C-alpha positions as CSV (number, residue, x, y, z in Angstrom):
1,X,109.7,104.6,85.8
2,X,110.1,107.4,83.2
3,X,107.4,107.9,80.6
4,X,110.0,107.3,77.9
5,X,111.2,104.1,79.6
6,X,112.6,101.2,77.4
7,X,113.1,97.6,78.5
8,X,115.1,95.1,76.4
9,X,113.8,91.9,78.0
10,X,115.6,88.5,78.2
11,X,114.1,87.3,74.9
12,X,115.5,90.5,73.2
13,X,112.1,92.1,72.8
14,X,111.8,95.8,73.3
15,X,109.0,97.0,75.6
16,X,107.7,100.4,76.7
17,X,106.6,101.5,80.1
18,X,102.9,100.7,79.2
19,X,103.9,97.2,78.1
20,X,105.9,96.6,81.3
21,X,103.0,97.7,83.5
22,X,100.5,95.6,81.5
23,X,102.7,92.5,82.0
24,X,103.2,93.1,85.7
25,X,99.5,93.7,86.4
26,X,98.1,91.0,84.1
27,X,95.8,88.5,85.9
28,X,97.7,85.4,86.9
29,X,101.1,87.1,87.1
30,X,103.0,87.3,90.3
31,X,106.7,87.5,91.2
32,X,108.1,86.1,94.4
33,X,110.4,88.3,96.5
34,X,114.0,88.0,95.3
35,X,117.5,89.1,96.4
36,X,120.0,90.7,94.0
37,X,123.2,88.8,93.7
38,X,126.5,90.3,92.6
39,X,125.1,93.9,92.8
40,X,126.5,96.6,90.6
41,X,126.1,100.2,91.6
42,X,127.7,103.2,89.7
43,X,126.5,106.7,90.2
44,X,127.3,110.2,89.1
45,X,125.6,113.6,89.6
46,X,122.6,113.0,87.3
47,X,122.8,109.3,86.4
48,X,123.3,105.9,87.8
49,X,123.5,102.2,86.8
50,X,122.2,99.5,89.1
51,X,122.1,95.9,88.4
52,X,123.0,92.3,89.3
53,X,121.8,88.8,89.0
54,X,118.4,87.5,90.3
55,X,116.8,84.1,90.6
56,X,113.3,85.1,89.5
57,X,110.4,82.9,90.4
58,X,106.7,83.4,90.1
59,X,103.6,82.6,88.3
60,X,102.6,83.7,84.8
61,X,99.2,82.9,83.3
62,X,98.8,80.4,86.2
63,X,102.0,78.5,85.3
64,X,105.0,78.6,87.7
65,X,108.3,79.9,86.3
66,X,111.9,80.1,87.5
67,X,114.7,81.9,85.6
68,X,118.1,83.3,86.4
69,X,118.6,86.8,84.9
70,X,121.3,89.5,84.8
71,X,119.9,93.0,84.6
72,X,121.1,96.6,84.4
73,X,118.9,99.6,85.2
74,X,119.9,103.0,83.9
75,X,118.7,105.9,86.1
76,X,118.5,109.6,85.3
77,X,117.9,112.5,87.6
78,X,115.2,114.7,85.9
79,X,113.8,117.8,87.5
80,X,115.2,116.7,90.8
81,X,113.6,113.2,90.7
82,X,115.3,109.9,90.0
83,X,113.7,107.8,87.3
84,X,114.7,104.5,85.7
85,X,114.9,105.2,81.9
86,X,116.3,101.9,80.5
87,X,116.6,98.3,81.6
88,X,118.5,95.5,79.8
89,X,117.9,91.9,80.9
90,X,119.8,88.8,79.7
91,X,120.3,85.2,80.7
92,X,123.8,84.7,82.2
């Protein structure tokens, strides 16, 4: 994840890398393994888009959740390393 990463989450809120990490490492938060449906993969020499649909399940703050999401990750090759720089998530 790039230092200048931006996430537009399913509620339309914009988050930074630090906010994403804080959410994913918060006590009482856990995501179950998931499979990407309808995968999308487009790549070029120094960029790529990867996405699809996921049925996301887990626990947040001790409360179970289940949501279907469509996402797109934008990747950039920087100094020879691939980094995700932007993610957009919506409800299909």
